[in-house]
Structure formats: C-alpha cells, structure tokens
N, C-alpha and C positions, 0 to 999 in steps of 0.2 A: 148553541154554537151554530154559526152559519159557515158554510163552505162553498167555495166556487172554484172552478177551473177556467182558465182562459187559454185558448190555443190559437196560434197564428203562424203564418209563414212570412218571413221578410224576403224582400227582393234579393236577387243574386248579388253578392258582394257586400250585403248590409249586415250579415251575421255577427261579425266582430264589433261593429258599432253598437248593435243592439245589445250584445253581451256586456259591453263596457257600461252602458247605460244602466242595465240591470244590476251590475256589480255596485255602481254608485248608490242605487237604492238600498242595497243590503248594507253597504258601509254606513249610510245615514241611520238605517234601523239599528245597527249595532251601537251607534252613539246615543239614539233616542231611547231605545229599549222599551217600546210601548207594551204595556201589560195586555194580556189576552189576545195577542196576535201571533199567528203561525203562518209562515209564508215560505214557499220554495218555489224554485224555478228551475227548469230543465232545457237543455239544448239537445235536440236529436243529432244523430250522427250525420245527417245530411247537411248539418251546419246552418240551415236556414229556418228550421221549424223549432218552435218554442212552446212549452207548456208551463203555466204558472198555476199553483194551487194555493189558495189562501183560505185560512179558517180564522174566525174570530169570535170571541165571546160576545154576548149581548152588550150593548153599550156603544161607545164611540171608537172601538178598535179598528173597525173598517174605515171610518172616516179619518182616523189618524193616518192610515197608510195613504189615502188620497191627498192629505194635506202636506206630506213630505215634499220639500223642494225637489229632491232627486226624483221622486215618483212623478211629480208634475212635469219635469223635463223629459223623463222617459216617455210619458204619455203624450206630450205635446207633439212629438214627431212620429208617434207609432203608426198612425193611419198612412202617412206618406211612405214609411218604410215597408209597409205590408203589401203583399200581393193581393190580398182580399181582407175585408174587415175581420178583426179578431172574433172568435166564437166563445161566448161566455155561457157556461153551464152550471146551474146550481146543483150541489151535491149533497147526498145524505150519507154520512160516514156509517158504515156497518162495523168495521173494525179496523185497527191498524197495529203494527208492530214495528217499532223503531224506525219509522219512515220520516215523518215530518221533523226537521231539525237535526237529523243525523249527521248531514254534511257540515253543518254549522258547529256542532258539538265536536266534531273530530278535528277541526282547525285550531 
C-alpha cells in the first residue's frame, strides 16, 4: 500500500471554493467507488489550510483518482489558488484506528 499526504494553504477568500471542489471529488468517488483507494481531506480552523491523505493498494487505484473529472478540475486551478506550491510527502503507516473513512461511514 502506498500513502501520501499533501498539504497546502490557499489564498485568503479561496477556502470555500477549494472545499467545494474537494467535495465534488468525493461525490465522484462515491459514484465510481474505486477499489483499493482510501482518501480523506481536512480543512484547518484557519479556513485556508488543507491536508489530504490518500492511500491506495498496488495497481491503478492511484491513477484512478488522478483520472477523475472532478479531481482534474480540482487540480487544474490548485496552483493558482495556493499561496505556495502544495507539499507532497510519502508516508509509511505504522498503525491506525478508525481514522480513514470514518467521516464517510458516518454520513
């Protein structure tokens, strides 16, 4: 399994727009339901800082996310919305408990 986090800060006044684009990605994911993909996104209390964590099994699950129309729309304007380029960090999971997917399962 591969996991990455992506963190970034959008320009003042762009937080709601960014969140709406993220919500469109999750709506498309709900329709497509790709196997082997786990994805969560967070918005910090400051309203402009975001963190995404994505994990995917070997195979094309990571490419599936990048191929979604809503994800391409989100990504297309991200650099322009951001104060600085997003920071991508590869992660190695040590352990987790009820974290990934908890919000989606509750809805």
